C-alpha positions, 0 to 999 in steps of 0.5 A: 105211158100207156094210151088206150085207144078206142079203135073199131077193134078196140086195140091197145096202143102202148106208146112206150112200146111193147117193153112196157107192157111185157114189164107189167106182165112179168111183174104180175107173174112174180107176185101172183096170178090175176084173180078170176072175174065176173063181168057186171055192169055198173049203174051207168051202164059201164061193163067192169071185170070184177073180182068177187072176192075183192072189197071194192069190187063185191061192193060194185057187184052189190050196189053198181057203184062205189063211193058215188059221192065222190063221183058226184062231187068230181062231176059238179066241179069239172069243167066242160073241157077240163082235165082230170087227174085220178091218182090211184085209179085202181081198176078205173071206176072212176076214171072210165065213168067220167070218161063215159059221162064226160066225152070232152073231159081229158082223163089221166089215170095213174096206177102203178100197181100191176094188177089193178093196172091190167084190169084198168086196161081190160075194163077200158077195152070192154067199154071202147073208152079212151084215156091215158094210163101212166103206170107210175106213182106220184110223189116228192121225188123222181126215181124208183121205189118199193111199193107194197102191193096186195092182190087178194081181197083188197087191191085198193090198199097197195101203197108206197106208204104201207099201213102199219099191221096190214098184211100185204101179198108182196112188193114191186119196184115202181117208177116215182115222179113229181107232178111238176116235172110231168107238167114240164114235159108236157102232161096236161095240168089238172083242173081237178085231182082225185087222190086215193093212194092209201097214206102217200097223199101228202107226198104227192101233193108235194109234187105240185108247186101250184095246186089245182082248183080242187082236190079230192082225197081219202085220208084219215083225221091225222092226215087232214091236218097235215094236207090242211097246213100244206094247202094254204088258202083252201077250204076242206070238207068231208064228203064221206066218212073217208074222203074229203074235198079241198077248194081253193078259197 
């Protein structure tokens, strides 16, 4: 687990020790170098290091936001002192914005892909914000798995369940954990979960024996049907063209 501290010098504290930080750097070196970035302020005033060639980043540069309806939905439902799990946090747009706008909320971010994880750390330091970053993937088992990763154009498609026909820059071996087992070790149980893990959402949800009151997730229509079967007792509504909200009835 990486813990991002907002000390005066904006130091990065690595509670897993230096070995964890070196592992991230080594994996990045194997897959490819970090793309060049420019620093841009979001509509909320946060500073982000963005890659103009990347899909999500270019939208941030153009509009100052990314998936604003998802952010609004989470903010509306979060308790004042709640716990928010951002599963598939990428470069931290939602994690850091929620941490900034809701300083009393505990934000726990999960991002196993090395390139966006490293950029999330950079973006947290740029803004002096503190959150917990877990470089693990959530699934329905514990152990290790091969993740298909993309560095160029769209790091957001990196996944344990790669899309057929999609082109990836390589693969990396990542740690996978069940949500229940992390909670059993002391990780705070979430009030709201946001899932954006490119087709692996159902497996991640199976790692919970009991679900939070609200789950925001990206999905295809076919996957929504399967998720609805798993989330018995929840109502599911669309947020936008690809994101949904599941609320406990």
